[in-house]
C-alpha positions, 0 to 999 in steps of 0.5 A: 816263827813267833806267830806274827803275821806279814801281809803279802803286800805292802800297799802305798797307795791305791794303785801302788804296792809292793811285794813283802818279801825282801832279797837276803845278804846271801842272794836268796830271793827271801832268808832270814839271818842272825846278825851278832857283835863282840863288845869288852865289858869291863868291871868298875874300876878298882884301885890296888896300888900300895905296897906289897908283900912278896910272899912268895917268888918261884921261877927258873932261869934258862941262863946258863949263871943260875939253872936251878930253880929259885924261891925268894920272900919277904920283898917289898914291891910297890904298885902303882896307879898309872891309868884306872885300869893299868898300874905300874910295879916296882918289879915285875918279877919279885926279885928274881931277875936280881936274884938271877942276873946281877951277875950281869950288871942288875944292881937292885930288885926294882931293875925288873919294873913292869905294868898289868892292866887290871880288869875284874880281878883279873891282871895282864902282863903289858907294855913291860920290856925286860931288861935284856930286850925282850918283854914280858908277858903273863897273866894271873888274878887280884883276890880282893878278900884278901888283898893278893895279886899271883900271877904267872910270868915269861919271857922270850928266852923261857924264863918262868916265874910265878909270883904272890905279892900280899898288900900291906 
């Protein structure tokens, strides 16, 4: 009770008035209720496009061709702005897919591109099919101070990786 007082009857005219109790939404003669809503709030867009160096791409394939953990460094990944909040990566795996799967026909590092959604310094992998029919998923963070993108990825086959990119 916040101290407000409401009249028991609302007078419409000298002869007409009505009881000031509205039926509630749950069927009781009178009741209070809470109303809530969900809203997506995003941060102002930031352009993180440019050339990035792979500081480290570490991952493990579940395929028999390459069961050991692989660690790569030094590849260049091009990040291109698609919309205010989405970016294309020339190679989502930082070179891991090429290292693992060149035996199946991948010919260059950029054979596994991907897309990230970017908001409030968080990145989410989206719309990213991988070369063998499945799709990538994962998420990570962007650090605006040192201009790094760090994210984890996986696919439906169970391959996993962690990629650290630093803007050149």
